[in-house]
C-alpha positions, 0 to 999 in steps of 0.5 A, a space after each residue: 618470530 614476528 614478521 613486520 610488513 613494511 607499509 609504504 605510502 605508495 602500498 597504503 594508497 593502493 589499499 584505499 583505492 581498492 577499498 573504495 572501489 569495494 565501497 562503490 560495488 557495495 553501494 551499487 549492490 544495495 541500491 539494486 537491492 532496494 529497488 528490485 524489492 520495491 513493490 509491483 503495483 500490479 500485485 495490489 490488485 489481488 488484495 483489492 476486493 472485499 470488506 474494508 474498515 478505515 483505521 486511520 486518515 493522515 492529512 497533509 499537515 501530518 495530523 492524523 484521525 484515527 477510527 476506534 469504531 465504525 458504523 459502516 465499511 467498504 466493500 470492493 468488488 472487481 471483475 476480470 476487466 478491472 471494473 466493479 463497484 464500491 458500496 457502504 455497508 452497515 455490518 450486522 451480525 453472522 455475515 449479514 450486512 445492511 446497505 442502500 442501493 447506492 454504489 461507486 462505479 470504479 476502474 482500476 488502472 495501471 499508469 506509470 508504475 502506480 494503481 489508480 482507482 477511478 471512482 464515478 457517481 451521478 455527482 462527482 469523479 475522482 481518483 485514489 492511488 494505492 500506496 499499499 494493498 496487502 491481504 490485510 491492509 490497504 492504503 490509498 492517496 487522493 489528489 488532496 494528498 490525504 492518506 486513508 489506511 484501512 484494514 480487513 474487515 472481520 465480521 462479528 460472529 455470535 454463537 446463537 443456538 
């Protein structure tokens, strides 16, 4: 025997209102999940130090410049008080590097939920904001909205005997 349920207009609108409430709750849960999964800028600090090679520059108009080969790399050094320097290096073989005595002083600060790097030389001062810093990638943006993407540099090792 087949049982049929009679759906009245009143019971159907009750079902729809429960469904709306469920949709609202689902939206709230999804939004909460998205915001709680957002990156914590402070966690980027641990990844800043080291050797970085430029991969790509994205300009405000969307144009990109890719770097297939780099003659120089950046070395970032930080101390416990979040001060340090950035230096340009020419990589050699087997973990050797060539450099001048020039370096850019830097200070790292967390401001308004963003991680900012303040650079200073005898000629200029500027700021970059870290958009992403992982063990393998570093992405920063400057005041001109130019985005720089770096990858962790891996030295060239030769087995010379």
